[in-house]
Every structure is written in structure tokens, then in C-alpha cells.
C-alpha positions as CSV (number, residue, x, y, z in Angstrom):
1,C,-15.0,80.5,-140.4
2,P,-17.1,83.4,-142.1
3,R,-18.1,82.7,-145.7
4,P,-17.0,85.3,-148.3
5,L,-19.7,87.4,-149.6
6,S,-21.0,86.7,-153.0
7,G,-24.0,87.1,-155.2
8,P,-25.4,89.5,-158.0
9,L,-25.1,92.6,-155.7
10,L,-21.4,92.1,-155.3
11,P,-19.8,92.1,-158.6
12,A,-16.0,91.2,-158.6
13,P,-13.9,94.3,-159.1
14,A,-11.0,94.2,-161.6
15,W,-8.3,94.9,-159.1
16,P,-5.7,92.8,-157.4
17,T,-6.8,90.1,-154.8
18,A,-5.8,92.2,-151.7
19,V,-7.7,95.1,-152.8
20,R,-10.8,93.0,-153.8
21,A,-11.2,92.1,-150.1
22,V,-11.3,95.9,-149.2
23,G,-13.7,96.3,-152.0
24,V,-16.1,93.5,-150.8
25,R,-15.8,94.8,-147.2
26,M,-17.1,98.4,-148.4
27,R,-19.7,97.1,-150.6
28,A,-20.8,94.9,-147.7
29,A,-21.0,97.9,-145.6
30,D,-23.0,99.7,-148.3
31,L,-25.6,97.0,-148.3
32,E,-26.0,97.1,-144.5
33,G,-26.5,100.8,-144.7
34,G,-22.7,101.7,-143.7
35,S,-20.5,104.1,-145.2
36,R,-18.3,103.6,-148.2
37,L,-14.7,104.9,-148.9
38,S,-15.1,108.7,-148.6
39,E,-14.1,111.0,-151.4
40,S,-11.0,112.2,-149.2
41,A,-9.9,108.5,-148.8
42,H,-10.0,108.1,-152.5
43,D,-7.9,111.3,-153.0
44,V,-5.5,110.0,-150.5
45,E,-5.4,106.7,-152.2
46,T,-4.9,108.3,-155.6
47,F,-2.1,110.6,-154.1
48,L,0.0,107.6,-152.7
49,L,-0.5,105.6,-155.7
50,E,0.3,108.3,-158.4
51,S,2.4,110.8,-156.6
52,V,4.4,108.8,-154.0
53,G,4.6,105.7,-156.1
54,L,3.1,103.0,-153.7
55,T,1.4,99.9,-155.2
56,Q,-2.2,99.1,-154.8
57,V,-1.3,96.4,-152.3
58,E,0.9,98.7,-150.3
59,V,-1.8,101.3,-149.9
60,V,-4.2,98.7,-148.7
61,K,-1.8,97.4,-146.1
62,M,-1.1,101.0,-145.0
63,F,-4.7,101.8,-144.6
64,R,-5.3,98.5,-142.7
65,A,-2.4,99.4,-140.4
66,R,-3.4,103.1,-140.0
67,P,-7.1,103.5,-140.9
68,H,-7.2,107.0,-140.1
69,L,-4.8,107.8,-142.9
70,E,-8.0,107.6,-145.1
71,R,-9.1,110.9,-143.3
72,W,-6.0,112.8,-144.0
73,S,-5.7,115.7,-146.4
74,V,-3.9,115.4,-149.7
75,E,-2.1,118.7,-148.8
76,S,-0.7,117.5,-145.7
77,L,0.7,114.5,-147.2
78,R,2.1,116.6,-150.1
79,R,4.0,118.7,-147.5
80,M,5.4,115.6,-145.9
81,V,6.7,114.3,-149.3
82,Q,8.2,117.7,-149.9
83,W,9.9,117.8,-146.5
84,V,11.3,114.2,-147.1
85,R,12.7,115.4,-150.5
86,G,14.2,118.4,-148.7
87,L,16.2,115.9,-146.5
88,G,17.7,114.5,-149.7
89,I,15.8,111.4,-149.9
90,S,15.2,110.1,-153.5
91,D,11.9,109.8,-155.1
92,A,12.7,106.0,-155.6
93,D,13.3,105.6,-151.7
94,I,10.1,107.5,-150.6
95,P,7.5,104.7,-151.3
96,R,9.8,102.0,-149.4
97,I,9.9,104.5,-146.4
98,F,6.3,105.2,-146.1
99,H,5.4,101.7,-146.7
100,Q,8.0,100.4,-144.0
101,D,6.7,102.9,-141.4
102,P,3.3,104.5,-142.2
103,R,3.5,106.3,-138.8
104,V,6.0,108.7,-140.3
105,L,3.1,110.3,-142.3
106,E,1.5,111.1,-139.0
107,T,4.3,113.0,-137.5
108,R,3.8,116.7,-136.9
109,P,6.2,119.2,-138.7
110,E,7.5,120.6,-135.4
111,V,8.5,117.1,-134.0
112,R,10.4,116.2,-137.3
113,E,12.2,119.5,-137.3
114,G,13.0,119.4,-133.7
115,V,14.7,116.0,-134.1
116,V,16.5,117.2,-137.3
117,Q,17.8,120.3,-135.3
118,W,19.1,118.2,-132.5
119,L,20.7,115.8,-134.9
120,T,22.5,118.7,-136.4
121,E,23.4,120.0,-133.1
122,I,25.1,116.8,-132.1
123,G,27.1,116.7,-135.3
124,L,25.2,114.8,-137.9
125,S,25.6,116.0,-141.5
126,E,22.7,116.4,-143.8
127,L,23.7,113.3,-145.5
128,E,23.9,111.4,-142.3
129,I,20.3,112.6,-141.2
130,A,18.9,111.5,-144.6
131,K,20.4,108.0,-144.4
132,L,19.1,107.9,-140.8
133,F,15.5,108.9,-141.9
134,S,15.9,106.4,-144.8
135,K,16.7,103.5,-142.4
136,R,14.9,104.5,-139.3
137,P,11.9,106.9,-140.2
138,A,10.3,106.2,-136.8
139,L,12.9,108.0,-135.0
140,F,11.8,111.3,-136.5
141,A,8.4,110.8,-134.7
142,I,9.9,111.1,-131.2
143,P,9.7,114.5,-129.7
144,R,13.2,116.2,-129.4
145,G,13.1,116.0,-125.4
146,T,12.4,112.3,-125.5
147,A,15.2,111.6,-128.1
148,E,17.5,113.7,-125.9
149,S,16.7,111.7,-122.9
150,V,17.1,108.4,-124.5
151,A,20.5,109.3,-125.9
152,Q,21.5,110.5,-122.2
153,W,20.5,107.2,-120.8
154,L,22.3,105.3,-123.5
155,E,25.5,107.1,-122.8
156,K,25.5,106.2,-119.2
């Protein structure tokens, strides 16, 4: 079992326990000549905390599950939040949805729009689409052609 890092070069941060582990890992990488949390990652973290409403622990869990989110631009995340609001999702539900399935943040706009268009074509209302996104955001990451194929297969 590895021993935790300690000593005068590693002061304890004033953050929750889950975040301390990430901070210690980053400081250890600094001491070994590795890289630290980039400025863009800090901007993404700040956006998720302040604009989306996620907690520090939720952001850390998202970065652990999807480490490349740290390299995303705040502008792309801002556009995603605006798109979700455009579906009719409340600001109170957005943090839960993103924490539930951070993969939805990675979905290309044309994929999401294709799914919404298809759901509209098969008769779902805007309210039903918003409810579906709120409950199963991963469905909006499936390309339209794949979603149509799965639906046809389920009908058989």
C-alpha cells in the first residue's frame, strides 16, 4: 500500500478531502518535474463550479472519470449549457445531469441536434424531449443513424 505524501514541501490545501488528494497528486508531479493543473483546466473547473453549479467534489469526480475535460475550452462548455437551457432544462437540474453523465459534455452539437430532430420527427414534444434528456442524457450522444437502427430493432 503506497504511503501518502507528506512533508514541508507539501502543505495541506484548505479544500475538502477529495480535492486534497488531487492537489497532492499535482504537487507530487511538480516535484518530480511533471506538469501541474493547466490554466485552461483551472478555467474549466471555475466554470463548472460557478456557472454550472457543481460542487468541488463533483468536479473532481468528473475530471477523474473524464480527464480530458480539463483540456476543454470554457466556450464549448458554455455553448453546451446554453443548448441544454434551450431544451427547457432548469438551471437547478443542469449540475445533476452533467454529474450523472459527464460524457454528455463531449457530444458534438450536430449529434445532439440530429437526435432532437429525430425525436421530434417520431412525435415527441419539446417537453418530452427535455424530460428524456434530463433522465437519460447519454441517449443524446448517440448518432441519429444508430438511434434509428436501435429503435427499429426494438420494434421487431
